[in-house]
N, CA, C and O atoms as a GROMACS GRO file, in nm:
protein
  372
    1MET      N    1   1.155   2.125 -18.754
    1MET     CA    2   1.034   2.069 -18.751
    1MET      C    3   1.056   1.916 -18.711
    1MET      O    4   0.989   1.846 -18.636
    2SER      N    5   1.180   1.884 -18.790
    2SER     CA    6   1.220   1.752 -18.797
    2SER      C    7   1.269   1.725 -18.589
    2SER      O    8   1.250   1.623 -18.522
    3GLU      N    9   1.327   1.851 -18.548
    3GLU     CA   10   1.353   1.814 -18.429
    3GLU      C   11   1.233   1.778 -18.324
    3GLU      O   12   1.230   1.688 -18.240
    4GLN      N   13   1.135   1.877 -18.357
    4GLN     CA   14   0.987   1.829 -18.247
    4GLN      C   15   0.959   1.700 -18.317
    4GLN      O   16   0.898   1.614 -18.253
    5ALA      N   17   0.986   1.680 -18.409
    5ALA     CA   18   0.932   1.510 -18.451
    5ALA      C   19   1.053   1.396 -18.354
    5ALA      O   20   1.023   1.300 -18.282
    6GLU      N   21   1.161   1.437 -18.379
    6GLU     CA   22   1.267   1.370 -18.265
    6GLU      C   23   1.206   1.380 -18.102
    6GLU      O   24   1.201   1.275 -18.037
    7GLN      N   25   1.170   1.479 -18.056
    7GLN     CA   26   1.155   1.516 -17.966
    7GLN      C   27   1.015   1.435 -17.901
    7GLN      O   28   1.019   1.371 -17.796
    8THR      N   29   0.907   1.448 -17.974
    8THR     CA   30   0.794   1.355 -17.924
    8THR      C   31   0.773   1.247 -18.002
    8THR      O   32   0.663   1.229 -18.056
    9ALA      N   33   0.888   1.152 -18.020
    9ALA     CA   34   0.897   1.018 -18.088
    9ALA      C   35   0.905   0.948 -17.921
    9ALA      O   36   0.988   0.978 -17.836
   10PRO      N   37   0.793   0.848 -17.908
   10PRO     CA   38   0.827   0.752 -17.820
   10PRO      C   39   0.964   0.686 -17.845
   10PRO      O   40   1.016   0.664 -17.954
   11ALA      N   41   1.033   0.646 -17.665
   11ALA     CA   42   1.148   0.577 -17.683
   11ALA      C   43   1.094   0.439 -17.709
   11ALA      O   44   0.978   0.402 -17.693
   12PRO      N   45   1.218   0.354 -17.763
   12PRO     CA   46   1.174   0.194 -17.782
   12PRO      C   47   1.148   0.152 -17.642
   12PRO      O   48   1.164   0.225 -17.544
   13ALA      N   49   1.112   0.045 -17.640
   13ALA     CA   50   1.055  -0.036 -17.492
   13ALA      C   51   1.189  -0.093 -17.492
   13ALA      O   52   1.243  -0.141 -17.591
   14ALA      N   53   1.251  -0.084 -17.350
   14ALA     CA   54   1.382  -0.160 -17.302
   14ALA      C   55   1.305  -0.293 -17.253
   14ALA      O   56   1.195  -0.306 -17.198
   15PRO      N   57   1.418  -0.405 -17.300
   15PRO     CA   58   1.395  -0.512 -17.249
   15PRO      C   59   1.374  -0.543 -17.110
   15PRO      O   60   1.456  -0.494 -17.033
   16GLY      N   61   1.283  -0.613 -17.058
   16GLY     CA   62   1.264  -0.626 -16.909
   16GLY      C   63   1.139  -0.480 -16.866
   16GLY      O   64   1.118  -0.429 -16.755
   17THR      N   65   1.093  -0.455 -16.963
   17THR     CA   66   1.018  -0.340 -16.899
   17THR      C   67   0.843  -0.351 -16.947
   17THR      O   68   0.809  -0.468 -16.965
   18GLY      N   69   0.758  -0.273 -16.963
   18GLY     CA   70   0.619  -0.286 -16.974
   18GLY      C   71   0.589  -0.374 -17.081
   18GLY      O   72   0.495  -0.451 -17.062
   19ALA      N   73   0.645  -0.380 -17.182
   19ALA     CA   74   0.581  -0.467 -17.302
   19ALA      C   75   0.636  -0.619 -17.271
   19ALA      O   76   0.580  -0.720 -17.312
   20THR      N   77   0.707  -0.618 -17.222
   20THR     CA   78   0.767  -0.768 -17.142
   20THR      C   79   0.670  -0.836 -17.060
   20THR      O   80   0.628  -0.951 -17.071
   21VAL      N   81   0.636  -0.733 -16.964
   21VAL     CA   82   0.569  -0.776 -16.859
   21VAL      C   83   0.404  -0.793 -16.934
   21VAL      O   84   0.336  -0.892 -16.904
   22LYS      N   85   0.360  -0.708 -17.013
   22LYS     CA   86   0.206  -0.727 -17.080
   22LYS      C   87   0.224  -0.864 -17.119
   22LYS      O   88   0.153  -0.949 -17.065
   23ASP      N   89   0.307  -0.897 -17.204
   23ASP     CA   90   0.358  -1.041 -17.264
   23ASP      C   91   0.360  -1.164 -17.177
   23ASP      O   92   0.313  -1.272 -17.212
   24GLU      N   93   0.419  -1.140 -17.061
   24GLU     CA   94   0.402  -1.242 -16.942
   24GLU      C   95   0.244  -1.259 -16.906
   24GLU      O   96   0.189  -1.369 -16.913
   25ALA      N   97   0.193  -1.167 -16.876
   25ALA     CA   98   0.068  -1.123 -16.800
   25ALA      C   99  -0.019  -1.194 -16.906
   25ALA      O  100  -0.098  -1.278 -16.864
   26ALA      N  101  -0.013  -1.166 -17.059
   26ALA     CA  102  -0.130  -1.239 -17.135
   26ALA      C  103  -0.079  -1.370 -17.134
   26ALA      O  104  -0.180  -1.440 -17.126
   27ARG      N  105   0.008  -1.436 -17.137
   27ARG     CA  106   0.079  -1.593 -17.137
   27ARG      C  107   0.000  -1.652 -17.032
   27ARG      O  108  -0.058  -1.760 -17.042
   28GLN      N  109   0.002  -1.561 -16.910
   28GLN     CA  110  -0.071  -1.624 -16.760
   28GLN      C  111  -0.198  -1.656 -16.793
   28GLN      O  112  -0.256  -1.764 -16.804
   29LEU      N  113  -0.240  -1.522 -16.810
   29LEU     CA  114  -0.393  -1.532 -16.858
   29LEU      C  115  -0.458  -1.667 -16.961
   29LEU      O  116  -0.552  -1.743 -16.936
   30VAL      N  117  -0.397  -1.662 -17.044
   30VAL     CA  118  -0.425  -1.742 -17.119
   30VAL      C  119  -0.418  -1.912 -17.062
   30VAL      O  120  -0.509  -1.993 -17.076
   31ALA      N  121  -0.315  -1.933 -17.010
   31ALA     CA  122  -0.280  -2.062 -16.884
   31ALA      C  123  -0.377  -2.065 -16.811
   31ALA      O  124  -0.446  -2.165 -16.794
   32LEU      N  125  -0.400  -1.925 -16.744
   32LEU     CA  126  -0.524  -1.953 -16.637
   32LEU      C  127  -0.655  -1.998 -16.694
   32LEU      O  128  -0.719  -2.079 -16.628
   33ALA      N  129  -0.709  -1.951 -16.822
   33ALA     CA  130  -0.807  -1.957 -16.878
   33ALA      C  131  -0.822  -2.143 -16.900
   33ALA      O  132  -0.912  -2.221 -16.865
   34GLY      N  133  -0.711  -2.161 -16.962
   34GLY     CA  134  -0.723  -2.309 -17.003
   34GLY      C  135  -0.697  -2.382 -16.880
   34GLY      O  136  -0.764  -2.485 -16.889
   35GLY      N  137  -0.648  -2.382 -16.795
   35GLY     CA  138  -0.704  -2.467 -16.675
   35GLY      C  139  -0.796  -2.452 -16.580
   35GLY      O  140  -0.804  -2.526 -16.482
   36LEU      N  141  -0.886  -2.334 -16.607
   36LEU     CA  142  -1.049  -2.331 -16.553
   36LEU      C  143  -1.118  -2.400 -16.650
   36LEU      O  144  -1.225  -2.436 -16.602
   37VAL      N  145  -1.098  -2.452 -16.816
   37VAL     CA  146  -1.173  -2.501 -16.880
   37VAL      C  147  -1.137  -2.649 -16.879
   37VAL      O  148  -1.220  -2.740 -16.882
   38PHE      N  149  -0.987  -2.668 -16.874
   38PHE     CA  150  -1.014  -2.832 -16.843
   38PHE      C  151  -1.047  -2.908 -16.722
   38PHE      O  152  -1.083  -3.025 -16.718
   39ILE      N  153  -1.023  -2.799 -16.591
   39ILE     CA  154  -1.114  -2.802 -16.457
   39ILE      C  155  -1.260  -2.873 -16.476
   39ILE      O  156  -1.315  -2.973 -16.431
   40ALA      N  157  -1.297  -2.760 -16.573
   40ALA     CA  158  -1.449  -2.775 -16.579
   40ALA      C  159  -1.471  -2.920 -16.647
   40ALA      O  160  -1.549  -3.000 -16.596
   41ALA      N  161  -1.380  -2.958 -16.794
   41ALA     CA  162  -1.420  -3.056 -16.860
   41ALA      C  163  -1.422  -3.185 -16.768
   41ALA      O  164  -1.516  -3.264 -16.754
   42ALA      N  165  -1.254  -3.188 -16.685
   42ALA     CA  166  -1.228  -3.272 -16.569
   42ALA      C  167  -1.370  -3.354 -16.494
   42ALA      O  168  -1.398  -3.473 -16.487
   43VAL      N  169  -1.465  -3.191 -16.430
   43VAL     CA  170  -1.568  -3.214 -16.337
   43VAL      C  171  -1.690  -3.321 -16.444
   43VAL      O  172  -1.742  -3.423 -16.399
   44VAL      N  173  -1.711  -3.273 -16.571
   44VAL     CA  174  -1.789  -3.337 -16.636
   44VAL      C  175  -1.772  -3.448 -16.652
   44VAL      O  176  -1.863  -3.517 -16.606
   45VAL      N  177  -1.656  -3.525 -16.718
   45VAL     CA  178  -1.590  -3.613 -16.760
   45VAL      C  179  -1.638  -3.711 -16.627
   45VAL      O  180  -1.703  -3.814 -16.647
   46GLU      N  181  -1.602  -3.671 -16.500
   46GLU     CA  182  -1.588  -3.734 -16.381
   46GLU      C  183  -1.741  -3.749 -16.316
   46GLU      O  184  -1.767  -3.836 -16.234
   47ARG      N  185  -1.831  -3.660 -16.360
   47ARG     CA  186  -1.981  -3.697 -16.332
   47ARG      C  187  -2.012  -3.800 -16.442
   47ARG      O  188  -2.071  -3.906 -16.417
   48ALA      N  189  -1.976  -3.771 -16.543
   48ALA     CA  190  -2.032  -3.918 -16.649
   48ALA      C  191  -1.999  -4.026 -16.619
   48ALA      O  192  -2.060  -4.128 -16.652
   49ALA      N  193  -1.869  -4.022 -16.533
   49ALA     CA  194  -1.792  -4.153 -16.520
   49ALA      C  195  -1.844  -4.223 -16.439
   49ALA      O  196  -1.839  -4.345 -16.457
   50SER      N  197  -1.920  -4.162 -16.306
   50SER     CA  198  -1.952  -4.173 -16.198
   50SER      C  199  -2.087  -4.206 -16.164
   50SER      O  200  -2.125  -4.264 -16.062
   51ASP      N  201  -2.185  -4.149 -16.299
   51ASP     CA  202  -2.323  -4.160 -16.261
   51ASP      C  203  -2.371  -4.259 -16.356
   51ASP      O  204  -2.330  -4.213 -16.463
   52PRO      N  205  -2.434  -4.367 -16.384
   52PRO     CA  206  -2.489  -4.424 -16.442
   52PRO      C  207  -2.616  -4.344 -16.548
   52PRO      O  208  -2.637  -4.359 -16.668
   53ASP      N  209  -2.683  -4.259 -16.448
   53ASP     CA  210  -2.800  -4.205 -16.549
   53ASP      C  211  -2.740  -4.056 -16.576
   53ASP      O  212  -2.805  -3.953 -16.587
   54PHE      N  213  -2.638  -4.068 -16.582
   54PHE     CA  214  -2.610  -3.924 -16.657
   54PHE      C  215  -2.635  -3.872 -16.795
   54PHE      O  216  -2.678  -3.758 -16.811
   55ALA      N  217  -2.615  -3.938 -16.879
   55ALA     CA  218  -2.648  -3.919 -17.023
   55ALA      C  219  -2.822  -3.890 -17.020
   55ALA      O  220  -2.869  -3.782 -17.055
   56ARG      N  221  -2.914  -4.016 -16.966
   56ARG     CA  222  -3.035  -3.952 -16.940
   56ARG      C  223  -3.100  -3.840 -16.848
   56ARG      O  224  -3.207  -3.783 -16.870
   57SER      N  225  -3.030  -3.824 -16.759
   57SER     CA  226  -3.049  -3.679 -16.695
   57SER      C  227  -3.030  -3.554 -16.786
   57SER      O  228  -3.115  -3.468 -16.810
   58LEU      N  229  -2.875  -3.564 -16.841
   58LEU     CA  230  -2.861  -3.444 -16.916
   58LEU      C  231  -2.976  -3.404 -17.072
   58LEU      O  232  -3.005  -3.307 -17.141
   59ARG      N  233  -3.008  -3.546 -17.061
   59ARG     CA  234  -3.102  -3.550 -17.180
   59ARG      C  235  -3.223  -3.471 -17.153
   59ARG      O  236  -3.261  -3.377 -17.223
   60MET      N  237  -3.293  -3.525 -17.025
   60MET     CA  238  -3.401  -3.470 -16.950
   60MET      C  239  -3.377  -3.280 -16.940
   60MET      O  240  -3.458  -3.206 -16.996
   61ARG      N  241  -3.284  -3.235 -16.880
   61ARG     CA  242  -3.234  -3.125 -16.880
   61ARG      C  243  -3.248  -3.047 -16.987
   61ARG      O  244  -3.302  -2.937 -16.974
   62ALA      N  245  -3.209  -3.083 -17.089
   62ALA     CA  246  -3.210  -3.017 -17.224
   62ALA      C  247  -3.353  -3.040 -17.260
   62ALA      O  248  -3.381  -2.940 -17.328
   63ALA      N  249  -3.456  -3.112 -17.254
   63ALA     CA  250  -3.544  -3.128 -17.299
   63ALA      C  251  -3.658  -3.014 -17.202
   63ALA      O  252  -3.753  -2.946 -17.240
   64ARG      N  253  -3.610  -3.026 -17.097
   64ARG     CA  254  -3.688  -2.916 -16.984
   64ARG      C  255  -3.639  -2.747 -17.073
   64ARG      O  256  -3.716  -2.658 -17.109
   65ALA      N  257  -3.533  -2.751 -17.082
   65ALA     CA  258  -3.498  -2.618 -17.121
   65ALA      C  259  -3.534  -2.552 -17.261
   65ALA      O  260  -3.529  -2.431 -17.286
   66VAL      N  261  -3.574  -2.658 -17.352
   66VAL     CA  262  -3.634  -2.683 -17.490
   66VAL      C  263  -3.800  -2.669 -17.491
   66VAL      O  264  -3.872  -2.617 -17.576
   67GLU      N  265  -3.824  -2.714 -17.404
   67GLU     CA  266  -3.979  -2.675 -17.342
   67GLU      C  267  -4.035  -2.546 -17.288
   67GLU      O  268  -4.146  -2.494 -17.296
   68GLN      N  269  -3.934  -2.515 -17.238
   68GLN     CA  270  -3.955  -2.346 -17.170
   68GLN      C  271  -3.912  -2.267 -17.250
   68GLN      O  272  -3.965  -2.156 -17.245
   69LEU      N  273  -3.808  -2.286 -17.345
   69LEU     CA  274  -3.819  -2.201 -17.461
   69LEU      C  275  -3.929  -2.205 -17.531
   69LEU      O  276  -3.990  -2.099 -17.546
   70ALA      N  277  -3.982  -2.334 -17.592
   70ALA     CA  278  -4.119  -2.350 -17.646
   70ALA      C  279  -4.241  -2.222 -17.567
   70ALA      O  280  -4.293  -2.132 -17.633
   71GLY      N  281  -4.254  -2.234 -17.492
   71GLY     CA  282  -4.333  -2.206 -17.361
   71GLY      C  283  -4.338  -2.033 -17.385
   71GLY      O  284  -4.439  -1.963 -17.374
   72LEU      N  285  -4.218  -1.992 -17.415
   72LEU     CA  286  -4.179  -1.872 -17.377
   72LEU      C  287  -4.232  -1.842 -17.547
   72LEU      O  288  -4.331  -1.771 -17.566
   73THR      N  289  -4.179  -1.884 -17.627
   73THR     CA  290  -4.207  -1.805 -17.786
   73THR      C  291  -4.347  -1.825 -17.779
   73THR      O  292  -4.414  -1.744 -17.844
   74MET      N  293  -4.428  -1.943 -17.695
   74MET     CA  294  -4.559  -1.924 -17.752
   74MET      C  295  -4.659  -1.820 -17.699
   74MET      O  296  -4.764  -1.770 -17.740
   75ARG      N  297  -4.581  -1.811 -17.591
   75ARG     CA  298  -4.625  -1.667 -17.508
   75ARG      C  299  -4.637  -1.548 -17.591
   75ARG      O  300  -4.740  -1.484 -17.610
   76ARG      N  301  -4.534  -1.526 -17.633
   76ARG     CA  302  -4.499  -1.428 -17.709
   76ARG      C  303  -4.572  -1.406 -17.796
   76ARG      O  304  -4.644  -1.306 -17.795
   77ALA      N  305  -4.574  -1.493 -17.893
   77ALA     CA  306  -4.639  -1.473 -17.999
   77ALA      C  307  -4.809  -1.452 -17.988
   77ALA      O  308  -4.882  -1.373 -18.048
   78ALA      N  309  -4.836  -1.550 -17.890
   78ALA     CA  310  -5.005  -1.499 -17.848
   78ALA      C  311  -4.990  -1.380 -17.814
   78ALA      O  312  -5.069  -1.313 -17.882
   79GLU      N  313  -4.923  -1.306 -17.735
   79GLU     CA  314  -4.929  -1.158 -17.679
   79GLU      C  315  -4.924  -1.086 -17.828
   79GLU      O  316  -5.004  -0.992 -17.835
   80VAL      N  317  -4.857  -1.107 -17.934
   80VAL     CA  318  -4.853  -1.043 -18.069
   80VAL      C  319  -4.957  -1.036 -18.134
   80VAL      O  320  -5.007  -0.930 -18.169
   81ALA      N  321  -5.021  -1.188 -18.168
   81ALA     CA  322  -5.148  -1.177 -18.210
   81ALA      C  323  -5.289  -1.090 -18.150
   81ALA      O  324  -5.378  -1.031 -18.212
   82ASP      N  325  -5.268  -1.110 -18.017
   82ASP     CA  326  -5.371  -1.042 -17.938
   82ASP      C  327  -5.379  -0.878 -17.984
   82ASP      O  328  -5.485  -0.826 -18.018
   83ARG      N  329  -5.259  -0.811 -17.980
   83ARG     CA  330  -5.208  -0.688 -17.987
   83ARG      C  331  -5.288  -0.689 -18.164
   83ARG      O  332  -5.397  -0.635 -18.181
   84ALA      N  333  -5.224  -0.748 -18.264
   84ALA     CA  334  -5.283  -0.719 -18.382
   84ALA      C  335  -5.393  -0.747 -18.394
   84ALA      O  336  -5.433  -0.687 -18.494
   85GLU      N  337  -5.504  -0.830 -18.332
   85GLU     CA  338  -5.622  -0.857 -18.302
   85GLU      C  339  -5.702  -0.736 -18.261
   85GLU      O  340  -5.815  -0.712 -18.304
   86GLN      N  341  -5.629  -0.653 -18.166
   86GLN     CA  342  -5.673  -0.511 -18.103
   86GLN      C  343  -5.675  -0.419 -18.200
   86GLN      O  344  -5.769  -0.341 -18.220
   87VAL      N  345  -5.540  -0.428 -18.286
   87VAL     CA  346  -5.538  -0.291 -18.366
   87VAL      C  347  -5.635  -0.367 -18.507
   87VAL      O  348  -5.631  -0.292 -18.604
   88TYR      N  349  -5.685  -0.445 -18.523
   88TYR     CA  350  -5.741  -0.494 -18.680
   88TYR      C  351  -5.882  -0.473 -18.643
   88TYR      O  352  -5.962  -0.442 -18.731
   89LYS      N  353  -5.933  -0.491 -18.476
   89LYS     CA  354  -6.077  -0.417 -18.430
   89LYS      C  355  -6.093  -0.287 -18.453
   89LYS      O  356  -6.190  -0.230 -18.502
   90ARG      N  357  -5.970  -0.232 -18.406
   90ARG     CA  358  -5.960  -0.088 -18.399
   90ARG      C  359  -6.007  -0.053 -18.546
   90ARG      O  360  -6.125  -0.030 -18.572
   91ASP      N  361  -5.925  -0.050 -18.623
   91ASP     CA  362  -5.944   0.026 -18.765
   91ASP      C  363  -6.062  -0.044 -18.821
   91ASP      O  364  -6.126   0.026 -18.901
   92CYS      N  365  -6.096  -0.131 -18.805
   92CYS     CA  366  -6.200  -0.190 -18.893
   92CYS      C  367  -6.325  -0.136 -18.812
   92CYS      O  368  -6.430  -0.169 -18.867
   93ALA      N  369  -6.344  -0.058 -18.691
   93ALA     CA  370  -6.475  -0.004 -18.643
   93ALA      C  371  -6.484   0.110 -18.669
   93ALA      O  372  -6.586   0.173 -18.637
   0.00000   0.00000   0.00000
């Protein structure tokens, strides 16, 4: 039985093979993601520095998003209330 265990055991990874390549690929992926985040942050900072109304327009966008979310929530709540009213009327009649 010990002979079978020795035969099926995976060989250790030699230096410069798949394990090292995967580690390097992971490092490069992290570096790429960091670079993309840095570029996005740089664009936001550049726009904020060049546009005097950047903060105001950002607040307006946020307010509009909140308003749309509130409207959606109210519509869904009204639909639930209508369904509850129909069930109530059906059960009481």
